C-alpha positions in Angstrom: 161.2 105.1 -16.9 162.5 105.7 -20.3 159.3 103.7 -22.0 156.9 105.6 -19.5 158.0 108.8 -20.7 157.4 107.4 -24.0 154.0 106.5 -23.2 153.6 110.2 -22.3 154.9 112.3 -24.8 152.1 110.0 -27.2 149.6 112.8 -25.7 150.4 116.4 -26.8 150.6 118.2 -23.3 147.2 120.4 -22.5 149.4 122.3 -19.5 147.7 125.3 -17.7 150.3 128.1 -17.1 150.8 128.2 -13.3 150.2 124.7 -12.5 153.0 123.9 -10.7 153.4 121.3 -8.2 155.0 118.4 -7.5 153.4 114.9 -7.5 154.7 112.1 -5.3 154.1 108.8 -7.1 153.3 105.8 -4.5 152.7 101.9 -5.6 150.0 100.3 -4.2 152.0 99.0 -1.2 152.4 102.8 -0.2 156.2 102.4 -1.4 157.4 105.8 -3.1 158.2 105.3 -7.0 159.3 108.3 -8.0 158.7 112.0 -7.9 157.8 114.9 -10.6 159.3 118.4 -10.2 157.0 121.0 -9.5 156.2 122.8 -13.0 156.5 119.1 -15.1 152.4 120.3 -15.7 149.5 118.6 -14.9 148.4 117.1 -18.3 151.9 115.5 -18.3 151.8 114.4 -14.4 148.3 112.5 -15.1 149.9 110.4 -17.8 153.2 109.7 -16.0 151.1 108.5 -13.0 148.4 106.6 -14.6 151.4 105.0 -16.8 153.3 103.7 -14.3 149.9 102.2 -12.8 148.9 101.1 -15.4 152.6 99.1 -15.8 152.4 98.0 -12.0 149.5 96.0 -12.9 151.0 94.2 -15.4 153.8 92.9 -13.1 151.7 91.9 -10.8 149.3 89.9 -13.6 152.1 88.3 -14.1 152.6 87.0 -10.7 148.8 85.5 -11.3 147.1 88.2 -9.1 144.0 90.1 -9.7 145.2 93.9 -10.3 144.6 95.9 -8.0 144.4 98.9 -10.8 144.5 96.6 -13.8 140.9 96.3 -15.6 137.7 95.8 -14.1 136.1 93.1 -15.3 132.1 92.2 -14.8 131.3 88.3 -15.1 128.4 88.0 -17.2 126.2 84.4 -16.8 125.6 81.5 -18.7 122.0 82.0 -20.8 120.7 82.2 -24.1 121.3 85.1 -26.5 118.7 85.2 -29.4 119.7 87.1 -32.6 119.6 87.0 -36.2 122.8 86.1 -37.8 124.3 89.7 -40.4 125.4 88.4 -43.8 124.3 87.0 -47.5 121.9 84.8 -47.6 119.1 83.5 -50.2 116.4 81.6 -50.5 115.4 80.0 -54.2 117.8 81.9 -55.7 116.8 85.3 -54.3 118.1 87.4 -51.5 117.0 86.6 -48.1 116.6 87.0 -44.2 118.6 84.5 -42.0 115.9 82.8 -39.5 116.9 83.8 -35.9 119.1 81.8 -34.5 119.7 81.2 -30.6 123.3 80.1 -29.4 124.0 78.6 -25.4 126.5 80.7 -23.8 128.9 79.7 -21.4 129.7 82.6 -18.3 132.1 84.9 -19.5 134.1 88.1 -17.9 134.7 91.1 -20.1 136.5 94.4 -19.7 134.2 97.1 -17.9 135.1 100.0 -19.9 136.8 100.1 -23.5 140.4 99.9 -24.2 141.8 103.2 -22.8 144.3 105.4 -25.1 146.7 105.5 -22.5 146.4 101.0 -22.8 146.8 101.1 -26.0 150.1 103.4 -25.9 152.0 101.2 -24.2 151.3 98.4 -27.2 152.3 101.1 -29.4 155.1 101.8 -27.6 156.3 98.4 -27.1 157.0 98.2 -31.3 154.0 96.1 -31.3 150.7 98.1 -32.2 150.3 100.4 -35.0 149.8 104.5 -33.8 146.1 105.9 -34.0 145.0 108.7 -33.3 144.2 109.9 -29.9 141.9 113.0 -28.6 144.2 115.9 -27.3 143.0 117.1 -24.2 143.5 117.1 -20.5 141.9 113.9 -19.9 143.2 112.2 -23.0 144.2 109.2 -21.1 141.5 107.7 -20.2 139.1 108.6 -23.5 138.5 104.9 -25.5 141.1 104.0 -28.0 139.5 104.9 -31.3 140.4 104.8 -35.2 141.9 100.8 -34.8 140.4 98.0 -37.2 140.0 95.0 -36.3 143.6 93.7 -37.0 144.8 96.4 -34.8 142.4 95.7 -31.7 143.7 91.2 -32.5 147.1 92.7 -32.6 146.8 94.3 -29.0 145.1 91.5 -27.1 147.4 89.3 -28.3 150.4 92.1 -26.7 148.1 92.0 -23.7 148.0 88.1 -23.4 151.5 88.0 -23.6 152.3 90.6 -21.0 149.9 89.6 -18.1 150.0 85.8 -19.2 146.9 85.4 -19.5 144.0 84.8 -22.5 142.5 88.1 -24.0 140.4 88.3 -26.9 137.6 90.3 -28.7 133.8 89.1 -27.5 132.2 87.1 -30.0 128.9 89.0 -31.3 126.7 86.7 -29.0 128.9 87.7 -25.9 128.5 91.1 -26.9 125.2 91.4 -27.1 124.7 89.6 -24.0 126.6 91.8 -21.9 125.0 95.3 -23.8 122.1 93.7 -21.8 118.9 96.3 -22.5 121.0 98.8 -24.4 120.9 96.3 -27.5 118.6 97.6 -29.9 117.0 94.2 -31.8 114.8 96.7 -33.2 117.3 98.2 -35.8 118.6 95.1 -36.2 115.4 93.4 -37.0 114.0 96.6 -38.5 111.6 97.7 -36.9 109.4 94.3 -36.9 109.3 94.1 -40.4 107.6 90.8 -41.9 110.7 88.5 -42.6 109.1 87.3 -45.8 109.4 90.8 -47.7 111.6 91.8 -49.7 115.1 92.2 -47.6 115.6 95.2 -49.8 112.4 96.8 -47.4 114.5 95.9 -43.9 117.1 97.1 -45.6 116.1 100.5 -45.8 114.2 100.4 -42.2 117.1 99.3 -40.9 118.8 102.0 -42.3 116.1 104.7 -41.2 116.4 103.1 -37.5 119.4 103.3 -37.4 120.5 107.2 -38.4 117.2 108.0 -36.0 119.3 105.9 -33.5 122.6 108.0 -34.3 121.1 111.2 -33.9 121.0 110.8 -30.3 124.5 110.5 -29.6 127.0 112.9 -29.3 129.7 112.8 -32.4 132.4 113.6 -30.3 134.6 111.1 -28.5 134.4 111.5 -24.7 135.8 109.4 -21.5 135.1 106.5 -20.5 132.0 106.2 -18.0 130.1 109.1 -20.1 127.9 107.2 -21.4 126.8 105.8 -18.1 126.1 102.1 -17.1 124.1 99.2 -18.3 121.9 96.8 -15.6 125.0 94.2 -15.6 127.4 96.9 -14.7 129.3 97.3 -18.4 129.9 100.9 -19.8 129.4 102.9 -22.4 127.4 99.9 -24.4 125.4 101.4 -27.3 127.4 105.0 -26.8 129.0 106.2 -29.9 131.8 103.8 -29.7 131.0 101.0 -32.2 133.0 98.0 -30.7 134.9 95.4 -33.0 134.0 91.4 -32.4 135.1 88.4 -33.6 132.5 87.5 -35.6 132.8 87.4 -39.0 130.0 88.0 -42.3 128.1 85.1 -42.6 126.4 83.5 -45.7 124.3 80.6 -46.2 121.2 79.6 -47.8 117.4 79.5 -46.2 116.1 76.2 -47.0 112.3 75.7 -47.4 111.7 73.9 -43.5 113.3 77.3 -42.2 116.9 75.9 -41.9 119.9 77.2 -43.3 122.7 75.6 -44.8 125.5 77.5 -43.5 128.9 78.2 -46.4 132.2 79.6 -44.8 131.9 82.8 -43.2 133.7 85.8 -45.1 136.1 86.5 -42.4 137.3 89.4 -44.6 134.5 91.3 -42.9 133.6 91.7 -39.3 131.1 92.5 -37.2 131.4 95.5 -35.5 128.6 96.0 -32.4 126.8 99.8 -31.3 123.8 100.8 -31.4 123.4 99.0 -34.2 125.5 96.4 -35.7 127.6 97.0 -38.5 129.9 95.0 -41.1 133.1 96.8 -41.2 136.1 96.0 -43.2 139.2 94.1 -41.1 141.3 96.5 -42.0 139.5 99.5 -41.5 140.5 102.1 -38.7 137.5 104.9 -39.7 134.2 103.4 -41.2 133.1 106.9 -41.2 134.9 107.8 -44.3 134.6 104.2 -45.8 135.0 100.4 -45.7 131.3 99.7 -44.2 130.4 97.2 -46.1 126.4 96.9 -45.3 124.3 99.9 -43.3 124.9 103.0 -41.7 129.0 103.5 -40.7 130.0 103.3 -37.1 130.9 106.9 -35.6 133.9 105.3 -33.9 135.5 102.7 -34.0 137.3 100.7 -30.5 137.0 97.4 -28.8 136.8 96.2 -25.5 138.0 92.6 -24.7 137.3 89.1 -22.4 139.6 87.1 -20.7 139.1 83.4 -21.5 141.3 82.8 -18.4 
């Protein structure tokens, strides 16, 4: 109970005067888990209840059962992803675009929603995750957790895997793009159809212009999960105003005369965040809007969702 109270205290209470009521908390089996006294406050009560349900789902996962109140997962079928790698490539000693690559993906399961502030706070209260700024609102528990680095996201995945007895990880770039379906704007990443043989600088300028136009359509303020709707596969908020960390690294290679690529070691100090456009961001950066975006326009917000491997 103390741990749950700590989770609730991480959010500033947005109590409305006169909101005095009594809340009975019940488990999924109908057993009473606790009663919050009248006057506890709407903000605290909602977070307290959500925290109990979330921790209850963790205990169910430990027993190998699918949680009723755990993350909603969507299964993405196996298939092909066509994508241009993001990174540094050269041809005959000059900067060049990497050719489009094709990848065959196996079926995978990914969270429908981004990891929320409440979910992330439990890892913080366990002493594993680094505290991150939160939205101060009555529904703050249901806002996506942002201001997290790639390192923070992978630390949460490791902690959540330990808590559930399952294997959770960040998606690959290819998995994220397949899950994004029609929300993935290939035109931005491919710079509006500019000829591959042209100076890559022209492509970079076009990417900047197209990305800036896409960003102008999005609201900069954080909104609760689900606010940007669902795509054709049922995933919520894909390519909204939260860019999501992937496990992809900044690629390096040389393009040969025949168009094939001799790849050198990827630079994994920079990771790929996916959203309205792709962005290469240094792996310890939490707010790319103030620096740390290695290539292109910086993301508005950095968050994440996870893939369940088993």
